[in-house]
N, C-alpha and C positions, 0 to 999 in steps of 0.2 A: 541081231537086228540093229539097224543104225539108230542112234539117239535122235530124238525130235525135240523141238522147242515148246511143244504143248505142255502145259502144266496140268498137274493133277486136279481133279475136281475138288472144290472147297477151298482152294488156296488162292491168295491175292495175285492179281495179274501185274501189279506194279513192282517197282524195284524194292530191294531190301531196305530196311530202315537205316542201316548203317552205310548204305552205298552213297557214293559221291554223286552230285547232280551232274547231268550231262552238260558238256560244254559244246558251244557252237563252233563251227569252223572259222568264222570271222568275228573278231572283237570290235564292236562300235563304241567309240569313246562317248561318255555322257557329258552333260553340261558342266562347265567349270564351276567350281564351288564359289559361293558368294563370300567375299572377304568380310563383309559386314555381318554375316550370319543371318541375314533376313532377305526378304524379297526386294528386288530393285524397284524404285519409285520412278515411274515414267511421267513426262510432261503431258498434260491433257491436250488433245488435239485442238480444242477451242481456244486455248490460251493465246497462241500467236495471233489468231484472228481478232481476239478481243483487244490485244495490245495495239495492233494496227488500227483497229476501229477507234480506240481511245485517242491515239495520236492524231488520227485524221479529224476527229471532232475538236480536239484542242487547236489544231491548225486552222480549221474553219472558223472557230470562235475568234482566234487572234486576227485572222484576215477580216472577218466581219466587223470586229471592233475597230481595227485600223481604218477600214473603209468608212465606217460610220463617223469617226472623228474627222476624217478628211472631208466628208460631205455634209457635216452638220450645218455649215453656213447655207448651202444650197437647200437643205431640207427646211430650214427656218424660213428662207425666202419663199419656198413653195407653200408653206403653211400660211404665211401672211397673204400671199396671192390668193389662196383658196378662200380665206375669210373675206378678203376684199371682193372677190367674185360673188360670194354669197351676199355681201352687203348691197351690191348693185344689181343683183338678180331681179328684185321686184321691179325696178325701173326699166331694165332691159326687157323683161317679160311683158310689161305693160305696153311698151312701144312695139314689141314684136307682135303682140296680139292685135294691134291696130293696122297691121299690114306691112310694117317696115321690116326690112331684112335684119336678121339678128346681129350680123356683123356690123352693119351701119349703126344700129341702135347702141351697141356696145361702144363703138368708136365715139359717138356723140356724148355718151355718159362720161367716158373717161376724159374726153376733151374738156368737158365742163369742169370736172374735178381738177384737171391739170391747170386750167385757167384760174380757178379759185386759189389753188395752192401757190401758183407763181405770183398772183396779185398780192396774196397775204405776205409772202416772203419779201416782195419788193417794198410794200408799205412798211413792214417792220424794219427792213434795211434802211429806208429813208429816215425813220425815227432814230435809229442808232447812229447813222451818219450825221444827222443834224445835232444830236446830243454830243457826239464826239467833237465836231467842229466848234460847237459853242463852248465846250470845256477847254479846248485848246486855245481859243481866243481869250477866254477869261482866266486862264491859268496864271499869267503874270499878276493879275489883281489878287487872286487867291494867295499867291506866294508872297506878295508885298504885305498883305494883311497878316499873314502868319508870321512873317519876319518882324513886323512892328509889335505884334503881341509878345513874341519871344524877347525882344529888346526891352519892352516895358516891364514884363514880368520878371525877368532874370537879370536886368541891368547889363545887357551885353551890347556889342557894337557890330552886329552882323548885318551885312549888306547883300542885296540880291546878286551882285556881280561875284562876290566871293562864293556864294552858294553855287552859282552856275559854273564857275571855274572848277570848284571842287568836284562837282558832278561830272563835268566833261573829262576831267583827268583822273577819274577814279578807276581803279582796277575792276570794280564791280560792274560798271557800265561797259567796259571793254569786253569782259567775259559774257555779259548779257547779249551784246551785239553779235559776238561770235557764235554763241549758242543759237540765237535767233536765225543767223545766216545758215547754220547747218540744219536747223529744224524746218526750213522752208520746204525742202524736199519731202520730209515726212508729212507735213501738212498737205502738200500737193498730192501725195500718194493717198492720204486719207480721204481727201475730197473726191479724187477720181474713183476710189473704191466705193464711196458712198453713192456717187452718181451711177456707177455700174450696177450696184445693188438695187437702186431704185428702178433702173431700166429693166433689170431681170424680174423684179416683182410686178411691174406693169405688164410686161409681156406675158408672164404666166397667168396673171389675173385676167388679161384680155382673152387668152385662149380658153381659160376655164369658163368665163362668162359667155363668150361667143359660141363655143362648142359645148355648152352645158347639156343639152339633150343628147347629143352624140356621145358625150362622156358617160352619161347615165346609162344609155343603151349598151355601151361597151362593157360597163361594169356589171350590168344585170345579165348580160349574155353568158357569163360563166357561173351563174348562180341558179339554183332551182327556183320555181315560181314562188314558193313560200318565202324564201329569202329575198327574192326580188321585191316583194311587197314591203318587207321590213326596211330594206335599203332605201326604197323610194320614200317611205314615210319618214325615215330619219333625215333624208335629204330635204324634204319639204319643211320639216320642223326646224332644221338648221337655217334654211333660207328665211323663214318667218322670224325666228328669234334674232338672228344676226342683223337682218334688215330693219326689224323693229327697234333693236338697240341703237343702231346707227342713226335712224331717223328721229327717234326720241331724243337722243343726245344732240342732234342738230337743232331740233326745236328748242331745247333748253339753252343751247349755245346762242341762238338768236335772241331769246328773251333776256339772257344774262348780258349779252353785248349791248342791247338797246338800253337796258337799265343803267349800266355803268357809263354808257355814252352820255345819257341825259345828265347824270351827276357830274361828270367831268366837264361837260359843256356849261353847266350852271356855274361851276367853280372857275371856269376860264382856263382850264389846263390845256396846253397845246397838244395837238395830235389826238384829240378826243375820239374821232371815228376809228382810227387805227388801234388805239388802246382799247376801245370797246370790242373790236373784232378779236384782239389778242386775248382779252379776258374771257370772252365767250368760248373760243376754240380751245385754249389751253386748259381752262377749268373743267371742260366737259370731256375732252378726249385724252387727257393724261390722268390716270386714276391716282388716288391717294394724295399725291403732292401737287396735283395740277392747280388746285385752288390757291395754294401759297405762291407758286410760281406766277400764276396769273395776277395776283394782287400785288406782287412785289414791284413790278415795273411801273404801273400807274402811281403807286404810292411814292416811289422814288422821284418820278418826274413832277408830281405834285409838290414834293418837298422843295424842289428847285424853284418853284414859283412862290410858295408860301409854306412855312413849316406846319402851320395849323391845317392847311389843306390836306397834308399827308395824313393827319389824324382823322379828318373827316372821311377820306377815301378808305383808310384802313377799317374804320368803324362800319362803313357801308358794306365793305366786302364781307366782314364777319356776319353782319345782320342778314345780308342777302343769302349767304351760304346756309344759315339756319332756316330761312324761309324756303330755300330750294330743297333742303334735305327733308323737311317735315311736311311741306305743303305741295310744292310743285312736282318734285320727282316722283312721289308715290302715285299721283294721279296720272302722270304721263307714261310711266313705265309699268303700270299695273297690268295692262293688257299685252305688253310686248315682252318684257323680261320676267317680271313676277317672281323674283327670288328674294329671300330674306336678306336684310342688310348685313347681318353677321356672316351669312354664306357668301355674299358678294365680297365682303372685306377679306375673308379667308381665302377665297379663290384668287383675289388680286395678289395677296401675299405669296400664295403657292406658285402662281404664274410668274411672279417676279423672281422667285428662287430658282425656278426651272429654266426660264427663257429670258429673264431680264425684262427690259421695257416692253418687248414684244409680248411676252407672256402676260404682263399686267394689262396690256391693251385688249387681248383676245380672251382673257380669262372669263369675264362675265358672260359674253355670248356663248362661250363653250359650255360653261356650267349651266346656263339657262337651257341650252339645247339638250344636254344630258338629262337634266331634271324633267323636261317635258317628254323626252323619249321614254324614260323609265316610268314616268307617271302614267303612260298609256298601257303599261304591262304589269304594274304593281297593283294588286287587288287591295282595296280599302274596305274597312268595316266601320259601322256606326260606333261612335264612342259611347260607352255606358254612362249613365247619369251618376256621376260621383263628384263629391265636393272638390277633391284634388284635381280632377280633370277639368272642372269649371273654374279653378283658381280660387276656391273658397275653402275655409277651414271647417272641419267638422265640429259639430256641437260637442261631441263626446270628448274631443281633445281638450276643449276649454273646461269641461266639467272635471276631467281628470286633473288638470292643472290646479283648479280651485281646491280639490280634495287634498292634493299634495301640500298646498300652501296652508290649509287648515291644520294638517297633521304637524307641519313644521312649527306653526305658531303654538299648538298645544304642547309640544315637547319643550319649547322655550319657556312657556308659562310654568310648567312643572319644575 
């Protein structure tokens, strides 16, 4: 019988234990061995995207910073124009409510402001020109008196002709003339830049005031109704505070100008009306140092008339400033601005540090607007009856102090 591959019952069907494992007909090579002895670390897929995003953010920041520094002048001009538009908004709104077109009302208000500003500059220029002409005409007399005093005091033989020759042929005068000639172009450029800046401010403020309702509608059209009410409320508060601040300052400028004009007219100081206008405007619309700048010019002109007149003018400026700070200003600004003097002073310092003279001018109405807007949303509570809250000392503190004193005295006696 031919042999078969069937196995006997009870025996294992697998290969023998000592048999070699079967080999396949095709050998497939495995993965190459890792030289480091471990698994390979692959870069996460999100890392390139994160690097590109970080570089894009840095580039956008640098571009925004560069654009902001390039446009900082324009932004400051727009900010000044916005506050100027807020200041004239009550007058423009009142004229528009009477049936006048808003553009015409804005033009009339700005024309009046322009006429007043040009008149003030012309009057101040006439004062300075008159004083310069008078000083030039009297300069030889001042020089002769100075030379006589030097000759008498130091026993010298100096003459005015020698002084004039030495001045005309000095290297210092020649360098000064050369520098002045080269600086004419810089002065002209500065003047033209200032005029262009004023024109830009007036144009933006005219558009803000004439198209105020349209601007508010355009701003509110991209906001939900709840936010629209908040924006309109903030806008109304800003108009009230800024306009009230300007008008209260204007009234105080009028009172200050009339008071100083009366004093200068009594003393017989020349240019009394113009000096009164100067003191009123400068002392009210230039914060912090406006009072000193305003009082310096009339004091100097009074000194040219009579030295004792300068003392009278300086004393009157100081006394009137105290009267204005403690009596006049609190009554006039209580309903318009209503901020603490320390807060006003701090806001002026902060505004000056941020934006210079512009920040000092708009700091007070900006802080008043912010205070009024936050006051409408900040919840307030009744203050508990306490001695510290009322500004009084508790009785217990005095009793404790007396007990400590008695204990100290008793220890000293023993």
